[in-house]
N, C-alpha and C positions, 0 to 999 in steps of 0.2 A: 539421434533424433534432434531436429532443429528446435529453436525456441518456440516457434509457432506451433509445431507439433506437440511439444511438451506442454504448452499452455492449454492446447485443445484437449489433450489427454487428461490433464488435471481438472479442467472444466467439466468434462464428461464424468469423471469420477465423483466430483462434487454433486453433479446433477443426479447421478444414480443414488448417492448417499441420501440426498433429500427425498428422492422419489420413493425409496424403500421405506422411509419413515413417514411418508405423506406430509412432508414439511413444505412442499411447493406452495401450498396455500398461505404460508407465512412469509414466503420470500418475495414480498412486494418490494419495489424500489425504495419506498419509504422505510419499511422495516429493515431492509439491508443497509441503507444509509445510516440509520440509527445504530444498528449493531456495529457497523464499521467505526463510528465515532466512539462508541463505548470501548471497543477493543483498543483503539488508538489512545484513549485516555488511560487504559491499563498499561500501555507502554510508558506513557508519561509518568505514571505513578511509580514505576520502577526507578526512575531517575530523579524523582521529586526532590530529595534532600541531598543529593550527591553534588560534590564539586565537579567542575569540568574535568579535572584530572581523574577523579574517581570514576567518572562515566567512561573514561577511556581505558580503564584497567579493571574490568569487571571480573569478579570471581567466577569460577566454573558454574556454581549454582545460579548466580545472577544471569549468566549467559544462557543457561537452560530455561530460566523463566522468560527471558527476553525472546528466545527462539519460539516458545509457545505463544507469546503474545503477538509476535510478528506473523506467525503462521495463522493465528485467528484473524488478524487484520487482512492478510492476503486472501484468505478464504472468502471473507465477506466482500472484498474488492472484486474478486473474480466473479462471484455470484451476482453482484450488482451490475457489473459490465455485461454479463450474459443476459440478465433480465431486461436490460435496456438496449440490447443489440449493439453494444459498443465493442469494437475490436480494440482491446486494451493495448496490444503491441503497437498498432497503427496510431492510436491516439497519443501514445507516449512518444513515438517518433515525430509526430506532428508537433507536439508540445516542445520537444527538444529543438526542432527547427525554428519555432517561434522564439524560443529563448535565445537562440543564437543571434536573432535580429534585435531583441530587446536588450540583450546584455553583451555587446561586442567586447571581446577580450581586451582590446587595446584601451577601452574606456573604463572598464570595471575591475580590471585585475587587482586583486588584493583589497577590494572594497565590498562591504556588505550592504551598500545602499540599494534601494529599490530603483528600478529603471526610471521611475518618474522623478527621481531626485538628482539626476545628472543631466 
């Protein structure tokens, strides 16, 4: 299965999950965006007091926690895209194309500066 098909299948699975629980009424773009932000914050919380090195050498249990939080974030991202009619794969491809223009490799290689700073 290609990426588009896999994402469509996952999206349908999430839609069915929400439908079976009558949760569609709660899945407004506003609520989904808020839930996405909360879950992203939970990812941050996992790394909050780690050094950079510690964040690159996660224990198995921390990896499992991170996997759960990443999955929660991904679920809300997919639902938000669905509820607003955004093709997430195409939007990502479009953003990558714009980033190629904003961040030419020959100008920004090895630099963390924002495009407006060079």
